[in-house]
Structures are given as C-alpha cells and as structure tokens.
C-alpha positions in Angstrom: 16.2 21.3 8.5 12.5 20.4 8.2 10.4 20.6 11.2 7.8 17.9 11.9 4.6 19.5 12.5 1.2 18.1 11.8 0.3 19.4 8.3 -3.1 21.1 7.5 -5.3 18.3 6.0 -7.0 21.0 3.9 -6.0 20.1 0.4 -7.3 22.9 -1.5 -3.7 24.7 -1.3 -2.2 21.7 -2.9 -1.2 21.6 -6.7 -4.2 20.3 -8.6 -2.7 17.5 -10.9 -5.4 14.9 -11.2 -4.9 13.4 -14.6 -2.1 11.1 -15.7 -1.7 12.5 -19.2 -1.0 16.0 -17.6 2.3 14.6 -16.3 5.3 16.7 -17.7 8.7 15.3 -17.3 9.9 18.7 -15.9 7.3 18.3 -12.9 9.4 15.1 -11.5 12.5 15.2 -9.4 14.3 11.9 -8.6 16.3 11.8 -5.4 19.0 8.9 -5.1 20.8 8.8 -1.6 24.2 7.2 -1.8 27.2 6.2 0.3 29.9 4.0 -1.2 27.9 2.4 -3.7 30.3 2.2 -6.6 29.2 -1.4 -7.4 25.8 -0.5 -7.8 25.4 3.2 -8.8 25.9 3.2 -12.7 23.3 0.3 -13.4 20.8 2.2 -11.1 21.2 5.6 -13.1 21.6 4.0 -16.3 18.3 2.1 -15.7 16.5 5.3 -14.8 17.6 6.9 -17.9 17.2 4.0 -20.1 16.1 4.5 -23.7 13.1 6.5 -22.5 13.5 10.1 -24.4 11.4 12.0 -22.1 13.5 10.8 -19.0 16.2 13.3 -20.2 14.0 16.0 -18.9 13.6 14.7 -15.6 15.8 16.1 -12.9 17.8 13.3 -11.2 19.9 14.2 -8.1 22.4 12.1 -6.4 23.0 13.0 -2.7 26.0 11.4 -1.6 26.8 10.8 1.9 30.7 10.8 1.9 31.6 8.1 -0.1 35.3 7.1 -0.2 34.9 4.8 -3.0 34.7 5.7 -6.8 31.0 6.5 -6.5 31.3 10.3 -6.9 33.6 10.0 -9.9 31.2 7.2 -11.6 28.2 9.7 -10.8 30.1 12.8 -12.5 31.0 10.6 -15.3 27.6 9.7 -16.0 26.4 13.6 -15.4 29.0 14.7 -18.2 27.0 12.6 -20.5 23.7 13.2 -19.5 22.6 16.9 -18.5 19.8 16.2 -16.2 21.7 14.1 -13.6 23.3 16.3 -10.6 25.8 15.3 -7.9 25.0 17.1 -4.5 26.5 16.7 -1.0 24.7 14.9 2.0 26.4 15.9 5.3 23.8 13.5 7.2 25.1 10.7 5.2 21.5 9.2 6.2 19.1 8.0 3.2 16.6 10.3 5.2 18.7 13.4 5.0 19.9 12.8 1.6 16.2 12.7 0.3 15.5 15.9 2.3 18.7 17.6 1.0 17.4 17.2 -2.6 13.9 18.7 -1.8 15.6 21.6 0.0 18.3 22.4 -2.4 16.9 21.4 -5.8 13.4 21.1 -5.8 11.7 24.3 -7.6 8.3 25.4 -8.1 8.1 23.4 -11.4 8.5 19.9 -9.5 5.1 18.6 -8.4 6.3 14.9 -7.7 9.2 13.5 -5.8 10.3 10.0 -6.8 12.9 8.3 -4.3 15.3 5.7 -5.9 17.5 3.2 -4.1 21.3 2.8 -5.4 21.1 -0.7 -4.7 18.2 -1.3 -7.4 17.2 -1.2 -11.3 14.4 0.4 -12.8 12.0 -0.5 -15.5 12.5 2.3 -18.4 10.5 5.1 -17.2 10.0 4.4 -13.8 9.8 7.8 -12.5 7.0 8.8 -15.0 5.1 5.6 -14.3 5.3 6.7 -10.6 4.2 10.4 -11.1 1.3 9.0 -13.1 0.0 6.5 -10.8 0.0 9.2 -8.1 -1.6 11.6 -10.3 -4.2 9.1 -11.4 -5.0 8.6 -7.7 -6.4 10.4 -4.7 -3.3 9.5 -2.6 -0.4 11.7 -1.3 2.3 8.9 -1.4 3.1 5.8 -3.9 4.7 2.4 -3.0 5.7 -0.3 -5.4 6.3 -4.0 -5.3 10.0 -5.2 -5.0 11.6 -8.3 -6.8 14.9 -9.0 -4.9 17.8 -10.7 -7.3 21.2 -11.5 -6.6 24.7 -12.5 -8.1 26.4 -14.9 -6.0 25.1 -17.7 -4.1 24.4 -16.0 -0.8 22.8 -13.2 -2.4 20.7 -15.2 -4.3 19.8 -17.0 -1.5 19.0 -14.0 0.5 16.9 -12.5 -2.3 14.9 -15.5 -2.8 13.8 -15.9 0.8 13.4 -12.1 1.2 10.3 -12.6 -1.1 8.7 -15.2 0.9 6.7 -15.2 4.1 9.7 -16.7 6.1 12.0 -13.7 4.8 9.2 -10.6 5.1 6.4 -12.0 7.1 4.2 -11.5 4.2 4.7 -8.1 3.6 2.4 -6.9 0.2 5.2 -5.1 -1.6 7.5 -8.1 -1.5 7.3 -10.1 -4.4 3.9 -9.5 -5.5 1.7 -7.8 -7.9 -1.2 -6.1 -6.1 -2.8 -2.6 -6.2 -4.5 -1.1 -3.3 -4.3 1.4 -0.3 -1.9 0.1 2.1 -0.4 1.2 5.6 3.2 0.8 4.4 5.5 -0.2 1.5 8.7 0.5 -0.1 8.6 4.2 -0.9 8.3 5.3 -4.5 6.8 8.6 -4.8 5.2 11.6 -3.4 3.3 14.7 -4.0 6.1 17.2 -3.3 3.6 19.7 -1.7 2.6 17.1 0.9 6.3 15.8 1.3 7.1 19.3 2.4 3.7 19.6 4.5 4.7 16.4 6.5 8.2 17.5 7.3 10.1 15.2 5.1 11.9 12.4 6.5 13.0 12.2 10.1 16.6 12.7 9.9 17.1 10.8 13.3 16.1 7.7 12.0 19.1 5.6 10.0 16.4 2.8 9.1 12.8 2.6 8.9 12.4 6.4 8.1 9.9 5.0 5.5 7.8 3.3 8.0 7.9 6.3 10.4 7.0 8.8 7.8 4.3 6.4 6.5 2.9 6.7 10.3 2.9 10.5 10.3 1.2 10.4 6.8 -1.8 8.3 8.0 -2.2 10.0 11.1 -2.8 13.2 9.2 -5.6 11.5 7.3 -3.6 10.9 4.0 -3.4 7.8 2.1 -0.7 5.3 0.3 -1.5 3.7 -2.6 0.5 0.6 -3.8 0.6 0.0 -7.5 0.9 -3.0 -9.9 1.8 -0.7 -13.0 5.4 -0.8 -12.2 8.2 -2.3 -9.8 11.6 -2.3 -8.8 14.6 -5.1 -8.7 16.4 -4.7 -5.7 19.8 -6.2 -4.6 20.1 -7.1 -0.8 23.6 -7.6 0.8 25.9 -10.1 -0.8 27.4 -11.2 2.5 26.6 -12.7 6.1 28.0 -9.6 7.7 26.7 -7.2 5.6 23.3 -8.6 5.7 23.2 -8.9 9.5 24.4 -5.1 9.6 21.5 -4.2 7.3 18.9 -6.0 9.3 20.3 -4.8 12.7 19.4 -1.4 11.5 16.0 -2.3 10.5 15.2 -3.7 13.8 16.6 -0.8 15.6 14.4 1.7 13.4 11.4 -0.3 13.7 11.9 0.0 17.6 12.4 3.6 17.3 9.3 4.0 15.4 7.1 2.0 17.8 8.4 4.1 20.9 8.1 7.4 18.9 4.4 7.0 18.0 3.6 4.4 20.9 2.4 2.1 18.0 2.1 -1.6 18.6 4.2 -3.8 16.1 1.9 -6.2 14.0 1.8 -9.9 14.5 4.1 -10.4 11.4 7.1 -8.5 13.4 6.2 -9.8 16.9 7.0 -13.4 16.0 10.6 -12.5 14.6 11.6 -10.2 17.7 11.1 -13.3 20.1 14.3 -14.9 17.9 17.0 -13.0 20.2 15.5 -14.5 23.6 15.1 -17.7 22.0 18.6 -18.0 20.9 19.9 -16.3 24.4 17.9 -18.9 26.1 19.5 -21.8 24.8 22.6 -20.9 26.9 20.3 -22.3 29.8 21.1 -26.0 28.3 24.2 -25.9 30.6 21.6 -26.3 33.3 18.8 -28.0 31.6 18.9 -29.4 27.8 15.1 -28.6 27.3 16.4 -24.9 27.0 17.5 -26.0 23.5 14.1 -27.1 22.3 12.8 -23.5 21.1 15.9 -22.3 19.4 16.1 -25.8 17.6 12.6 -25.6 16.7 13.4 -22.1 15.0 16.4 -23.6 13.1 14.5 -26.5 11.9 11.5 -24.3 10.4 14.1 -22.0 8.9 16.2 -24.5 7.3 13.3 -26.8 6.6 11.3 -24.0 4.8 14.1 -23.7 2.6 14.5 -27.2 1.8 10.7 -27.5 1.0 11.3 -24.2 -1.4 14.1 -26.0 -3.0 12.2 -29.3 -3.9 9.1 -27.4 -4.6 10.5 -24.9 -6.9 13.6 -27.0 -8.1 16.0 -24.1 -6.7 19.4 -25.2 -5.3 19.5 -22.2 -3.1 17.0 -23.3 -0.7 18.9 -24.5 2.1 21.3 -21.5 1.8 18.0 -19.1 1.9 16.7 -20.8 5.3 20.1 -19.7 6.5 19.9 -16.5 5.2 16.5 -16.0 6.9 18.2 -17.1 10.1 20.6 -14.1 9.9 17.7 -11.8 9.2 15.7 -13.0 12.2 18.6 -12.8 14.4 20.0 -9.3 13.3 16.3 -7.9 13.2 15.2 -9.1 16.9 18.9 -8.0 18.3 18.6 -4.6 16.8 15.0 -4.1 18.3 16.0 -5.3 21.5 19.3 -3.1 21.7 17.1 -0.3 20.9 14.5 -0.8 23.5 16.8 -1.7 26.3 19.3 1.3 25.4 19.0 3.8 28.3 19.3 6.6 25.9 16.2 5.4 24.3 14.3 5.2 27.5 15.5 8.9 28.6 14.5 10.5 25.0 11.2 8.3 25.1 10.3 10.0 28.8 11.0 13.5 27.9 
C-alpha cells in the first residue's frame, strides 16, 4: 500500500516529456476500476478501443473489486479478442484502491502516463492518447476533463440533465461545459505517473471523493491541475432513486472526510446544499408551528420550479422530474455530510 508522504517538489527527477508529438501509445496505461458493472463495462471498453489502431498498443487494466454479476466474464471475453486488455483483482473493492492496484501491479518503466476511466462512461476515440498528449503539452501533473451526463430511461435522463446545471452541480466547471484552464478540482482523467507515485496515489480509506482529496494534496505540494477542452467524457448517472441517493450519500460523506482530514473550509456552492438536511428535519417542527414548513417548502419550490423553467426554456419534457432528481441529490449529499461529521468515530480519528 502506498504511503502518503509529502512529495519532493523538485522536478528534475521526473521523466522529461514535454511535447505532445513524443507521446507513444506504449507510454500510457489505463486503469478502469469496476464492481458489478455488467450493464456498462463492455460499452466503456469498446469506446476506449474504438477504431484507433494506436489504442491497440495502450495497456488497459480492469481492476475488479469482487463482482458477482457477469462483469468479469464480459471483460475476459473482450480481453480474449484484444491483447491489450488485462483483468486483475482489487481486494479493496473501492475505486481508489483499484487505481492504486493497477499502478502497483501493472505499471512498468515504459509507462509515463496514467489515465483513469470510469466504467459508467463512454469515451471518444483515442481518449487516453488525447489525455496523455494534453498532459505532455502542459506544465501540469494532473489533467481533468469536462463531463457530459447522459441517460437512457426517464429518471436517468432527468438526473443527467440536472447534473449538468447549477442546481445539480453548483456550477462545477467540469460539468456540462467546454473550457480550458488551471483548476482546483475536476473529474480525474490522467496523471504523470511519476507524480502520482510521488503523491502516494489515492487515499484508500476514501470510498468517495478520493479525487478531491488527492487534488488537495497535489495543490498543497505546489503542483497544478489542467482542465482541457480538447476531449471529454460521457457519463451515465444512476438510473433509480435509491441508487442515486446512495451515490450522493457517499459523495457527502467523502466531502466531509476531506474537509476534516485537511481542515479545509467548504466552498459556498458546497455549503448551500449541506443545509438541506437541517431544513428538511426542521419541517418536523410544524406540529408546533406551521412556519417551520417554510424553509423546506422554499427548497422544494426552487428545485421543482427550476425544473419546470428549464423544461419550458429548453423544451425538455424531463424538467419537472429533473427538479425532483436534484432534490434527491441535495438531500442525499447533505445527509451523508452530516452523518460523517456527527459520527463519533470520525471525531476520534480527527482528534488523534
């Protein structure tokens, strides 16, 4: 397991690759952590391979965290037809440990770039090479990309739609946009492998928000994160209310752990939704005074009203359902945040 010591900021020992045209497919390794992704993993891997001949020379490693569906069978079948796909075990089950296992077990001296891919996503042709090229062309140690959320069924489409708006993501730059520039955080796409190792990889105690936690350490060490508009990814959110709630519950817990670990104040766009749980809980006081319903009522009205406004403005029939999806995200994120903050074990760990 990696140690999480502060890296040496002196860059002279890093591999010196500064021009995009020097990128060789053999210098790129792709990590795809999975657990029970039979519905998505084939589309993900096929999109990574695409029709790009050079991608047949990029090593793609799927780290399985103990799937009990057909995920492993699907990956093994694809690997049989593509010699550059490899399946390994990820005993830690988490995405953080999966990426770390790929680096520990499979990255060799020929690999200069680590690209992280999500099984719930599909990618443009040659995406890993585009990520590595963007890293090589910039004086940065990490690269993030914009995300376009998509969906299949009604609820998934609504959740995807609202996730790319301010109501769903609080205005995150990597959501639903196409911009380039240095950022504090974004959806992880790639790293210079030398510096990923120097930073100690992901903190495997994080089940969610391991990317934000690593970004904090990266910035604290004086390194930079570049968001590119040269490529992007298409992400499929959870397709049901319970699954979406569990996902954002984990996000809220992860954000709270990151704040406690690094003593970092949350941003305003994060502080607003964390008040949702207290507001909803406060509505129970309506048995004493009906005015207690006002804050929760305003939140519901804003979410549903925003959805209706978007539906009319963009002629999208999923608007009202998008507003409800946003409510699920807000309540789950806030609940996870406060559960983590108020957990006695969290306080004991922070005090030690």
